N, C-alpha and C positions, 0 to 999 in steps of 0.2 A: 419369652418364646425362643423356640430350639433356632439357633443361627444356621445350622446346616438346612433346616427345612426352610427358611427364610431365604439364602442362596441358591436353593436347588434350581429354579426357574432361570437363573442366569449363568450358573457355572454347573458344567457336566460333571456327573459323580460327586457333587457337593456333598451328598449324606454319607457318602462312604469313605470321603476324605478329610472333610470338615471335623475337628473335634467336637464333642458333645457339649456344647457350651450354651448355656441359658442366658439370654439377654434381658435387661429390664427396659433399655431406651435405646434411641440410635441419636448420636450427636454429631454436629459438624464443627463445633466450637469446643476445643479442648478447656476452656474455662467454664463449660455448663457439664462436664461430665461428672456423673455420680456414679456411686459404686453399682456395678452389675451392667454398666451401659456397654455398648459398642461404638467406639470412635471411630469417625469416618475420616481420613487423613487424604483431603483433596488438594490438589493443584490449585494454589490462588494467584492472585494478581502479583503479590510482593513476596508469599512465603508460600512453602508447601508444607500441607499439614503434617508430612513426616518428620520435622522439626519440633513436633509438638506430643509426640508418640509418648517418649519417656514421661511428660508431664501427665499426660492422660491415663497412663498406668499407674502412677502414683496416687491419683485422685480416683482409683478403683476401676478402671474400665476392666472389662472382662474379654475383651477382642478389641481387634484393630481391623480395620478395612483400608488398604493403602492402595490409591492409585498410583499407577505406573502408565506410561507411554507405551505404543505399540511394539517399540521396538527393546523393551524392557523384559524382565523375567516372565515366564510364562504366566499365564492368569490362572489364579486357584492355586499358586504355589504358597507353601506355609513356613513361616519362620517363626521363633518363640524370643519374645523379649520378656525377662522376669516370669517365666512360665506362662506368659499371654500370648495367644495364638495372634499374629500377624499374617492377614491374608491379602496377597497381592491380587489385584484386578487392573486390568488394562481398561484404560479410559472408562474408570468409573463414573465420573461425572455425569456421562451420558445416561446411565441407569440408575442413577441413584435415588431421584425422587421415585422411580417406581418402586425401587426397595422400601423406602420410606411409607409410601402410599399402602404397600402389601402389609407392613409391620403393623400399621394403625388400624388399618380396616380389620385384622385379624385379631389384633390384642386389644381394641379399646373402642369405644364408641365415640371416637372424636369427631366423626362425620355425622352425628345424628342430632345436631344443631342447625338452625337457621342461619346461613351467611349472608352479610349486606356488606356490599364492598363500597367505598368512596374514593374516587381518585379526583384529581386536579391539582394545580400549580399551588392554590391557596385555598384555606377552609377546610380541609381536610379533617384535621384535629379538633376544630369547633364542631363540625357536623357530627363527627361520631360520639363525641363528648357529648352534645346535646340529645342524640338520640338514645345514648346509654342512659342519661338522667331521666329522660320521658320514660323509658321502659320501667325505669326503678320506680318511679312515681306511680306507675302503673301496677306496681307489684308483679313486673315480669321481669326475672332475673336476665341480665344481659353481659356479655363479655365485652371487652374493649381492648383493641390493639391497634399502635400506632404509635406516632413520635413521642407521644407524652407518656407512654408506659402500656402494660397489660394486664387483665385481670378481669375479675367480676365485680362490674360496679358497685360501691365505691370503693373497692379495695384493690389500688391499682399501684404497681411497682415498676420501677425504669425498665425501659428497654434499650437495646443499642442501636436499632435500626428504626425506620417506618414501617418497613415490610421486612421482617426477618426472613432468615432461610428457612426453607420447608420444615426441616428438622427441628427449628425452634416452634414453628407454627403449631404443628402438629402435637407436639408436648404441651404446649399452653392450651392448646383445643380439649386436649384430655384432661388437664387439671381443672379447666372452666367448667366442663360437662360433669366434673365429678362434685363441683361446688354447686351444681345446680342451674348452671346458665343454659337457656333455652334458645340464645339466639348471641350473635357474635357481631357488634361493628367494626370493621376493621377497614384501616386506611391501606390504600394500595397504590405504591408509588409508581413511576415509569420505570426505575432500575427493577422493581420487583416483578414487574409483568417480562420486560425483557430478558432477565435474569431466570425466569422460570421459579421464582420463589412461590409462586401460587398454584402451580402446577397439579392437576388431579383435584382441586378444590371447585366445589359446585356453589356458584353464588345465585342465591334467591333475586336478589336486588342489588344494582349497582346505580351508584350515583356519580354524574359528571358535575364538579362545582365549578370550574373555569379551565383555561388554560394561557398562560401569559407566559414571557421570558424567563426561563432557569433551565438549566442542566444543560445547555448547548454544548458545553466542554464534553458533554457525554454523546449527545444525540446529534451534533451538529448543526441541526436547522431546526424550525419551528414544524416543519412538515413532518420530519420523522418524528419528533416529539409526540405530535398528534397522533400520527399511525400506530404508536406504541400504545397510547392510550385508549383509542379506538378497539385495539383487540380486545378489551376486557368486555365491551358490548358486542362482541360477536358471537360470545358461545350460544349455542343452541338450547341449552339447558337453563340460561337467564331467563326469568319471568319477567321480570320489570325493570325498565331502564328510566330512572329520574334524572331532568336534564336539565342545567341551567338556560332557560330561554333568552336570557340576556347578553350570552357570551356567545361571540362569533362562531367558535368552534362547536359550542353547544347546539347551536342553530343547524350547523353540519349534520351531527349527530341526529338531530331531530329529523332530518330529511334522508338520511340514509337508509334506503331501502332494504340493505343486508341485514341491519338488525332486526331480528325476529321478535324480541322482545317487546312487551305493552310498554308502549312511552308515556311518560307523565312529564310535562314540563313546568317549572315553578320559576318565579320572579317577579320583576316588575313590569314587564312587558305583558300588553292588553291581552296578547294570543297566550299568555301561560294559563295551563290548568289549573294551577294553585299560583293564585298572584296576590299581591298586595293591592288594596284599594285605595287606602288613605294612610298616611304614617306622618308622626311628627316626633322631633327629638324634644324630649322635656327634661331639660337638665342632662344626669347621667343615665337617661332611661329613653325609651323609644314606645310610644303608643302608636298601636297599627289595627288595621282592619284587614281580613283578608277574605277571599272567597276561593272556594275548591270544590272538586266533584263530590266531597263528603259534608260540606255545608259550609255555613259562613261565620266568622267569629270577630271579637276583637279582644286584643289582649294587650298587655303590657311586658316587656323586657327591660331588664336591669343593664343595659349594654348601648353603646352607641354604635354607628356606624350602620350604612343601609346594607352593607356587605354580611353583617351579624345578622340583620333581619333575614336576610335571603338564606343564609344558613339554617335558621330556624325552620324557615318554609320546608327545606331539604329533609330536615330532621322529622319534622311532622309528617310529611310524605312517606318516609320509610315507615313510619309506624302504622299510618291511616291505609295505605295499600294492601295490608295483611288482611284487613277487615276482621282483627280478632277483639278490637275494642271500640267503643262507640265515640265518634267524632270530639263530643262534649267532654269524655273522659280524657283525652289526648290533649286536648286544648287546655284543662284543668292541670294535667300535669308539666305545662310549660312552667307552674311555679316553681318548678325543681330544679330549672337549669341555671347554671353559672357560668361566668367567662371561662373558657380554657387559660390555665398558667400562662402569663407573657403573652397573651392576647388583649390589647387594649385594656391592661390593667392599670388603672388610675390610682396614684398616690398623692396624698396632702400634708401640709406642715403648716402650722400657723402662721400667717404672716409673710409666707414663702409662696413662691411659685407653684403649681400645680406639675406633675411628672405623669407620663404615660408610658409603660414599657411593652412595646409589641415586636412579636417575632418579623416584621415585614422585612425580607431582605431579596426580593424582586422589585423591578421597575413598577408593576402594575400594583402591587400590594402596598408598596412605599407612596404610591399616589394616592391611593383611596384612603390610607388612613392620615396622610398630611389633609388631604380634602375634607375629610369629616372634621377634624380637628379644628381646622382653621375656620369652618362654621361655629364652633362652641366657644371660639377665644375671642375674648374681648381687648385683649392687649398682645403682645409679643409672641409668636409661634417659632419656638427655637427648637432644632433637631441634632442630634448628635447621632451619627451612624459611620458604618466602615462596610467594607465587602470583604467576603470570604476569600481567603488565596486558594489557588490550586483548583478553580472553578472557573466557571463562564466570565472570563474578563471583559466581554463586550456589554455586560450590563451595567460596569461600574460607571461608566460615563453618563450612561443613560439616568441611574439612580441620582447622580449628582446633578443633573439637569432637571430633575425633577424636583428634587429638594431646592434648587435654586429659585424655583418658579414660584412653589408654594409656600416655602418658609419664610421668615423674617430675619432669622440669624442660624448658620450652620457650622458645626464643628465635626470635622472629619476625624475619625480615630479607628484603632484596631476592631476587627472581627473575625477572629480565627484565621490568623495569616496562614497557618499551618507552615509548610514549608517553603512560602514564597516571601519574597523581601516584601516587608512591611511599606517601603519607602515607595516601591513600585506600583504597589496598589493604589497608592495615594495619588501618586503622577496620573495612573490611569483615571482615577476619578476626575481628579481636575481638567481633565481633558475636556470635561462635558460641561464645563462651565462656560458661561457667556460672559466675555469682558466687559460688556457694555451696561451689564446689571449689577448694581451697586449692593445688593445683599450682602451682608458680613459674612467670609467664609474664613475660619481658623482650622489650624490643625495641632491636634494634641495627640500622639501616638498612646500616650497610656490612658486606657479607656476609663478607669477610673478617675484620674485628674481631669478629664474631658467632662464628665459628666459634674464632677463638683464645682468646676471653672464656668460651665455655662448657666448651673443653679446661680451662681453668685451674682452673674449679671443681670439676672431677671427679677421683676418686681410681682408684688401679690396678684397681679390681674394676667399674668402671663403663662406660659405653659410649655414645658419642654417634653418633646417625643425624644424616647431612648430607643432606637430602632435596630433589628436586626437578630440580636439573641435570644428576646424572649425567655423562654422557661430554661434556656441553659445554663449549667452551673460550671462551666469552665471557659477558659479560652486555651484553643489548639494552637500552640507556637512551638516551631521547629518539631512536629510531631508528638509533642507532650501536651496533655491535657493538663492544664495549671485551673486550681480550684478558683472560680471567679463566677459572679452572679449579679446583674443589672440591679436586681431587688435587693440585694445585700448592701450595695452602696448605698441605695436610698434608706435603706433601715439604719443604717449606721449615722446617716446625717439627720435622723430624726423624723422621717416621713413614716406614713402609716397606709396602708391599703385599703381604700375606700371601699371596694368591693367585699372585703372579708367582713366590713362591718355592716352589709347591706345584701345579704345573699337571697333573701325573700323575694319574689317577685310580686308585686301588686298587680296580681291577674283581675281583672275587671270581668272576665268571661264567668258566667253562671248559666245555668240551664236556660233560663228565661232569654238569655243575651245571646245563644249561639242557635242560628236557623240552621236547619238541616234539609239535605235535598235528598228527597228519595232514589235518584239516581246516584250509584257509586261505580267507581272503576273497579273491575272485578277480573 
C-alpha cells in the first residue's frame, strides 16, 4: 500500500511531500519488522522506539514513522537514514490505531472473521483453547490469540502478551484469515482494554469469566479493575455477552442495564441459563450433566476442578449461541478438548508422590486449585510457590494465608522476581502467615531445589502442587529471562505427563442421550 495515501487523512500535503513508498505492513515492535514494513517508533514507558530505528532499517524497514512531542520538530518533516525516509509525527500515539485500522481495512480482509473475546482474571486461556478445540472438532477453522500463543488451531506459536498491540493483532488476523480461519477466540486483558490495544475491533461475543485480585499495582483497586473489564461489554456492536453467574462481578454485569448485548449466564447457580445439574469427580476426570437453552446433555472431561467445568460451559456457549451447529454436534466435539499447558497438568512417577503444575498466581486461583486437589488427595498436600516481583504486592500475604489454610506443607520460592529483591518478596509472603498455625513452612529461593526437596519429603500417596508459573519457560530475574520451566524439572526427575497419555475424552453423550429444547437463544 502507498504510504502517502495512507497518511493523507492525518498529514496535510502528505501525497506531495511524502516519498512514493509502498509498504507491506505496519509494526510497532522492531523485533517484528520484515522487509517492506513501516516501523512505527512510539514513546514507550521505558524506551522510545527511536532507539530501535537503525535495527528496524537493518531488518528491511522501508519507512519509519517517528513520534515526537508537541514542542519538537514540525509534524510531517522528513529525514533519511540509510536512504529510508523517517517521517516525524507529533503525538503519533493518539492516531496510530486509526492508521493501523485504515491500512488493514484497505489492504486485507482481517476484519472479515467472527471475533469472540474472553476476559477475566482466571480461565481466559482455558476457555479460548477449549472453544478453538471444539471448533476444530466441528471442522470449523478457528484462530486463537492469547497467553499461550496465536495461530489457527492446532498450529499455535508463542506470543509475547496476552493481548498484543493492535499492530500485532491485525497482522496475525490477516495471516489467520489467509489460513482459512472463520473465527478467532481471543483473550482480552484489562491492560489490553485500557491501553486501547483492541480499538477498532468489533467483537460478536464476549465472555466474562470472573474477577479477583490481580494487577492492582496497575489499576489501584478492584473497582477500577472491574470498570475496565466492563468496558468490553458496553459496545453497541456486541451481540452476545456470556457471563459467569457464580461470580459477584458477573452478577453485576448481568444486572447492568447499560449492556445492550443479549446476556447468557453460565455456571453452577440455579439461575444460570447454561448450568451444571450434577457433577462428580472420577479420578482425573469429571462426569457432568448440564441443562442449556439449546438442550440437555451428559459428558465426561479429562480434567479436574469445578472451575474447569465452568470453563467448558463458557466454551460450549460460545459455539451454541451462533446456532451454526446442532447442540449434539457441539457436545460430541467436547471429545477434542485437552487441558491448556500448565493448567492443572498432572505428573506421576512410580512409587513417588504425584505432582500438579498450575498457573495459579492470584489468591482466588490458588484457593480454587488447592481446594480441588485437597478433595483428591488421600495423603499430604504440599505446595511450592512464589509471587512475582514489581507486581501487586498486596496479594502476597493473602496467597500465603490461603496456602497455610489449605495445604499440609508449604515451600516459598522464586517466581519471576524481576527487578525486586527476592528476600523482600518472601518477607511480604510471610506476613500473611498465622503464627498459631502449625503447618510447616520452609524457604528455598532456588525454584528447582524447592521442587526437588519438596518431592523428596513426600510419599506415594501424597501430592505436590507447583503453582504460579504454569506454561512459562523462563524465570525473569533482574530484567533477564533465564530459561527455566517447572515441567522440565519434573521430567528430569523421571516424571511423565499423565494428560499426554490420556487426551481422548470418554464422552458419554450420543444422540439418544442428548435432549434438545425447541427454544433457543437467538
